C-alpha positions as CSV (number, residue, x, y, z in Angstrom):
1,M,-10.5,8.4,7.0
2,I,-7.8,5.8,5.9
3,T,-5.3,7.3,3.4
4,V,-3.7,4.7,1.1
5,F,-0.8,5.6,-0.5
6,Y,-0.1,3.2,-3.7
7,D,2.3,3.1,-6.9
8,G,0.1,4.9,-9.6
9,K,2.3,3.9,-12.3
10,C,2.4,0.3,-11.6
11,G,-0.3,-1.2,-13.7
12,L,-1.0,-4.1,-11.1
13,C,-1.1,-1.8,-8.5
14,S,-3.4,0.7,-10.0
15,R,-5.7,-2.1,-11.4
16,E,-6.0,-3.3,-7.7
17,I,-6.6,0.2,-6.0
18,N,-9.4,1.0,-8.9
19,Y,-11.2,-2.4,-7.9
20,Y,-11.2,-1.4,-4.2
21,R,-12.3,2.1,-5.2
22,K,-15.3,0.7,-6.9
23,I,-16.3,-1.4,-3.9
24,A,-15.3,0.7,-0.9
25,P,-18.0,2.6,0.9
26,S,-17.9,6.2,0.4
27,G,-16.1,8.5,3.1
28,V,-13.9,5.5,4.3
29,F,-11.0,6.0,2.1
30,E,-8.6,8.6,0.5
31,W,-6.3,7.3,-2.6
32,R,-3.0,8.9,-3.2
33,D,-0.8,8.0,-5.8
34,V,2.7,8.1,-4.1
35,T,4.4,9.4,-7.2
36,E,2.1,12.6,-7.2
37,H,1.8,13.1,-3.2
38,A,5.8,12.3,-2.2
39,G,5.7,15.2,-0.2
40,V,3.1,14.0,2.2
41,L,4.9,10.8,2.8
42,E,8.2,12.8,3.4
43,T,6.5,15.1,6.2
44,H,5.9,11.7,7.9
45,G,9.7,10.4,7.4
46,I,9.0,8.2,4.4
47,S,10.9,8.6,1.4
48,L,9.6,8.5,-2.0
49,V,11.7,5.0,-2.7
50,Q,10.3,3.6,0.6
51,G,6.7,4.6,-0.7
52,L,7.2,3.0,-4.1
53,K,8.6,-0.4,-2.5
54,Q,5.8,-1.1,-0.3
55,M,2.0,0.3,-0.4
56,R,1.5,2.2,2.8
57,A,-1.7,3.3,4.8
58,L,-2.4,5.7,7.5
59,D,-5.3,5.1,9.5
60,S,-7.7,7.4,11.4
61,D,-5.7,7.2,14.4
62,G,-2.4,8.1,13.0
63,Q,-0.8,4.8,12.8
64,W,1.1,3.7,9.7
65,H,0.6,0.4,8.0
66,A,2.9,-1.0,5.3
67,G,2.6,-4.2,3.0
68,A,0.3,-6.9,3.8
69,D,-0.5,-5.0,7.0
70,A,-2.0,-2.2,4.7
71,F,-4.1,-4.7,2.9
72,I,-5.4,-6.1,6.0
73,L,-6.5,-2.6,7.0
74,I,-8.1,-1.9,3.5
75,W,-9.9,-5.5,3.6
76,R,-11.3,-4.9,6.9
77,Q,-13.8,-1.9,5.4
78,L,-14.8,-3.8,2.6
79,D,-17.7,-6.0,2.6
80,R,-16.4,-9.3,0.8
81,W,-13.1,-9.2,2.1
82,R,-13.7,-8.7,5.7
83,V,-13.0,-12.6,6.2
84,L,-9.9,-12.6,4.2
85,A,-8.7,-9.6,6.6
86,V,-9.3,-11.7,9.5
87,V,-7.7,-15.0,8.2
88,V,-4.7,-13.1,7.1
89,A,-4.3,-11.1,10.4
90,L,-3.7,-14.6,12.2
91,P,-0.3,-14.3,13.6
92,I,1.7,-17.2,11.8
93,I,-0.4,-16.2,8.5
94,R,0.4,-12.5,9.0
95,Q,4.0,-13.3,9.0
96,I,4.0,-15.3,6.0
97,A,1.7,-12.7,4.0
98,N,4.5,-9.9,5.0
99,L,7.2,-12.0,4.1
100,V,5.6,-12.9,0.5
101,Y,4.7,-9.3,0.1
102,R,8.0,-7.8,0.6
103,L,9.6,-10.5,-1.8
104,W,6.8,-9.7,-4.5
105,A,7.5,-5.8,-3.8
106,A,11.3,-6.1,-4.1
107,W,10.9,-8.0,-7.5
108,R,8.4,-5.5,-8.8
109,F,10.6,-2.4,-7.7
110,K,13.3,-3.9,-9.6
111,R,11.7,-4.3,-12.8
112,L,9.8,-0.9,-13.0
113,E,11.9,2.0,-14.6
114,H,10.4,4.7,-12.6
115,C,11.3,2.6,-9.2
116,Q,15.0,2.4,-10.5
117,I,15.0,6.1,-11.6
118,A,13.8,7.3,-7.9
119,A,16.5,4.8,-6.4
120,E,19.1,6.3,-8.6
121,Q,18.1,9.8,-7.6
122,G,18.1,8.8,-3.8
123,N,14.4,10.0,-3.2
């Protein structure tokens, strides 16, 4: 089972995760809104702010994946997305994808009020 932690208060994030939910095989994923399950992340040393800044996924071996690496993990389980996972996982492309994701995530984090409130509260 792969547990995916995403920002459920972000409209774009929620739409994307809902799409994955529709096409995902049953019994592969557990989807958790980080704003509702921050305590679970905190038991693993990941703050709410860190969870809001980057999507996280915990694989069945207990390994954490963040940002583009979390997407690669998800895409590997989805029929139509496996090829993209293979391409994005290539070393140079993976580095670029992680950089682009971090830049986008930082921009998104600065724009969303609930993210700024969490940052101000030091969560």
